[in-house]
C-alpha positions in Angstrom: -0.5 0.1 0.2 1.8 3.2 -1.0 2.2 6.4 1.7 -0.7 8.9 1.4 2.2 11.4 1.6 4.6 12.1 -1.3 7.8 13.9 -1.0 8.1 17.9 -2.5 9.5 17.5 -6.0 13.8 18.3 -4.5 13.4 15.2 -2.6 12.0 13.0 -5.2 14.5 9.8 -6.1 14.9 10.0 -9.5 17.5 7.6 -11.6 19.1 8.1 -14.4 17.2 7.1 -17.7 20.9 6.7 -19.4 19.8 3.7 -22.0 16.3 3.4 -21.1 13.9 3.9 -23.9 10.7 6.3 -22.4 8.0 5.8 -24.9 5.4 8.9 -24.1 2.0 9.5 -26.5 0.6 12.7 -26.9 4.3 14.0 -26.8 3.7 17.3 -28.7 1.4 18.4 -26.1 1.7 20.9 -23.2 2.8 18.0 -20.5 4.1 15.0 -23.2 6.6 17.8 -24.2 7.4 18.9 -21.5 8.4 15.3 -20.1 10.1 14.6 -23.4 12.7 17.2 -22.7 13.2 15.8 -19.1 13.4 12.6 -20.2 16.0 13.4 -22.6 18.2 15.5 -20.3 17.7 12.5 -18.1 19.4 10.7 -20.3 16.6 8.8 -22.0 15.6 7.5 -25.7 12.3 9.3 -26.2 10.3 7.5 -28.5 8.0 10.8 -29.1 4.4 9.7 -29.9 2.5 12.5 -31.3 -0.8 12.8 -34.6 1.0 15.6 -36.8 4.5 15.1 -38.5 5.1 18.4 -38.9 5.1 18.6 -35.1 6.8 15.8 -34.3 9.6 16.4 -36.3 9.8 19.8 -34.9 9.9 18.6 -31.2 13.3 16.2 -32.5 15.0 18.7 -33.7 14.9 21.2 -30.9 15.6 17.5 -28.5 18.5 17.4 -30.6 19.1 20.8 -30.9 20.4 21.3 -27.4 22.5 18.3 -28.0 20.0 15.5 -25.9 19.8 11.6 -27.1 18.5 11.0 -29.9 14.6 10.5 -29.9 12.8 8.7 -32.3 9.6 10.0 -33.4 6.1 7.5 -33.5 3.2 9.3 -35.6 0.2 7.1 -35.2 -3.6 9.3 -35.3 -5.4 7.2 -32.3 -8.4 8.1 -34.0 -7.8 6.2 -36.6 -5.4 3.2 -35.7 -6.2 -0.3 -35.7 -5.1 -3.4 -33.7 -2.5 -4.2 -36.3 -0.8 -0.5 -36.0 -0.1 -0.7 -32.4 1.6 -4.2 -33.4 4.0 -3.1 -35.3 4.6 0.3 -33.1 5.6 -3.4 -30.7 7.6 -5.1 -33.4 9.3 -1.4 -34.3 11.0 -0.9 -31.1 12.0 -4.3 -30.5 14.1 -4.4 -33.7 15.2 -0.9 -33.3 15.7 -0.3 -30.0 15.6 -3.6 -28.4 13.5 -2.7 -25.4 11.1 -0.6 -23.8 11.5 0.5 -19.9 8.5 3.2 -19.5 4.8 4.0 -21.1 3.8 7.0 -19.9 0.0 8.0 -21.6 -0.5 12.0 -22.1 -2.2 12.0 -25.2 -6.3 13.5 -24.6 -9.1 13.9 -26.9 -11.3 17.3 -25.5 -14.3 16.5 -28.0 -17.1 18.5 -27.8 -18.3 19.8 -23.9 -22.4 20.7 -23.6 -25.7 18.8 -23.0 -26.0 15.1 -24.3 -28.6 16.0 -26.6 -26.2 17.9 -28.6 -23.3 15.0 -28.3 -22.7 13.4 -31.4 -22.1 9.3 -31.8 -18.9 9.7 -34.0 -17.5 12.2 -32.0 -17.7 9.5 -28.6 -16.9 7.2 -31.2 -13.1 8.9 -31.7 -13.1 9.4 -27.9 -13.3 6.0 -27.2 -10.8 5.3 -29.4 -8.3 8.1 -28.5 -8.7 8.2 -24.7 -9.5 4.5 -24.0 -8.8 2.0 -26.8 -5.5 3.5 -27.7 -4.0 3.2 -24.6 -5.0 -0.2 -23.4 -3.8 -1.4 -27.6 -1.1 0.0 -26.7 0.1 -1.3 -23.0 -1.1 -5.0 -24.5 1.2 -5.1 -26.9 4.3 -3.7 -25.6 3.5 -5.7 -22.4 6.6 -8.4 -23.6 8.7 -5.5 -24.0 8.4 -4.2 -20.6 7.8 -7.3 -18.6 11.9 -7.9 -19.7 13.2 -4.9 -18.2 14.5 -5.4 -14.6 12.2 -2.0 -13.7 9.1 -0.8 -15.9 6.5 1.7 -15.3 3.5 2.4 -17.0 1.8 5.9 -15.6 -1.6 6.8 -16.9 -2.6 10.6 -16.9 -6.2 10.7 -15.9 -8.9 13.8 -15.3 -10.8 15.2 -11.8 -13.0 15.1 -14.6 -13.4 11.3 -14.9 -12.8 11.1 -10.9 -15.7 13.1 -10.3 -18.3 13.1 -13.6 -20.3 16.5 -14.0 -22.6 18.1 -16.1 -21.9 18.8 -20.1 -18.2 17.3 -19.9 -19.8 14.5 -22.3 -17.4 11.4 -23.3 -14.6 13.0 -22.5 -15.5 12.6 -18.5 -16.8 8.9 -19.4 -13.8 8.1 -21.0 -11.3 9.6 -18.3 -13.4 7.2 -16.2 -12.7 4.4 -18.4 -9.2 5.0 -18.0 -9.0 5.2 -14.4 -11.0 1.7 -14.4 -7.6 0.3 -16.5 -5.2 1.6 -14.8 -6.7 0.2 -11.7 -7.2 -3.6 -12.9 -3.5 -3.2 -14.0 -2.4 -2.3 -10.7 -4.1 -5.6 -9.5 -3.2 -7.8 -12.5 0.6 -6.5 -11.4 0.9 -6.8 -7.9 2.9 -9.4 -7.9 4.8 -8.7 -10.7 7.9 -7.7 -9.1 9.4 -6.1 -11.8 6.2 -3.9 -13.3 4.8 -0.9 -11.9 2.1 1.6 -12.6 0.6 4.3 -11.7 -2.2 7.0 -12.5 -1.4 11.4 -12.4 -4.3 13.2 -11.9 -2.6 16.5 -12.8 -6.1 19.1 -12.6 -5.1 22.5 -13.8 -2.4 23.6 -15.4 -1.2 25.2 -18.3 -1.6 23.3 -21.4 -3.5 23.4 -25.0 -6.6 20.6 -23.2 -6.9 23.8 -20.5 -7.2 26.2 -23.2 -10.1 24.5 -25.0 -12.0 23.8 -21.7 -11.3 27.2 -20.1 -10.9 29.5 -22.7 -11.7 32.6 -20.9 -9.0 31.4 -17.4 -6.6 33.7 -16.6 -3.8 30.6 -17.7 -1.0 32.3 -15.8 -2.2 31.7 -12.9 -1.8 28.2 -13.5 1.1 25.5 -12.8 3.6 25.5 -15.7 3.1 21.3 -16.9 7.3 21.6 -15.6 6.2 21.1 -12.5 5.0 17.7 -12.9 8.0 16.6 -15.1 9.9 15.6 -11.3 7.0 13.6 -10.0 6.7 11.6 -13.6 10.5 11.3 -13.7 10.0 9.7 -10.2 7.1 7.3 -11.1 9.5 6.0 -14.4 12.9 5.6 -12.5 12.7 6.0 -8.4 10.2 4.4 -7.1 9.8 1.1 -5.5 7.7 -1.5 -6.3 6.1 -1.0 -2.9 5.3 2.5 -3.3 3.4 1.8 -6.8 0.2 1.4 -7.5 -1.0 5.2 -7.0 -3.7 7.2 -7.5 -1.7 10.6 -7.3 -3.2 13.4 -7.0 -1.1 16.2 -8.5 -3.0 19.9 -6.9 -3.1 18.4 -3.9 1.0 16.9 -3.8 2.0 20.7 -5.1 0.2 21.9 -2.0 2.2 19.7 0.6 -0.9 17.8 1.4 -1.8 14.4 1.2 -2.0 13.2 -2.9 -2.1 9.5 -3.1 -4.7 6.7 -2.7 -4.4 3.2 -3.9 -5.3 1.9 -6.8 -5.7 -1.8 -5.8 -8.3 -2.7 -3.4 
């Protein structure tokens, strides 16, 4: 059972990521971008997933420009991806890199907000594919690679609206609740696998493109930058012990120094 408290960022154990491979979905988003740089600075080979090739190439160039380890770009549209696409990802990782040490899910689709009667069925299908089916399909297919690592980590990024659904949040809240259920299931399945850890993070309000979409009139300058979260994710990728894993972490409580951890396992 993880402790209900978590050390502040400066005190969190963070191991070097030299020779480790970290796959980050949604790498060109606010949190994904910050985390991609943080992992590269720690020595990791970062696999940058995104939908838009142009954005991935720009992020690749920025990482190379500051002489960090060369990343790998992985363009894949989760809204259209099939099981065969995820199988191709796993095969390419094995053939080109020979390992995978961490999978961090930050990709998310907001969709449209509003009353249920105004929601599009096709939009909900896209949300289910991007926010639920893709994380499941990718996690499932790379499990053999993770199982070969001496210390492997999967981190899911959740949302307050999935934890506490409210009116007008539509398919986004429903799919975020579903991915939380997946994190709970995986934590229970991996309870007795000493080299495999799973955690889930609820960022709360942070300065990000998705937050700008959902709260366009908000003063973004008052929100934490995504970089404030990278020490936590780094700790979960490499630094956390198995006994501390299976954690559901409320970031806003963590940043405020309050108890912030509950267990993903019953």
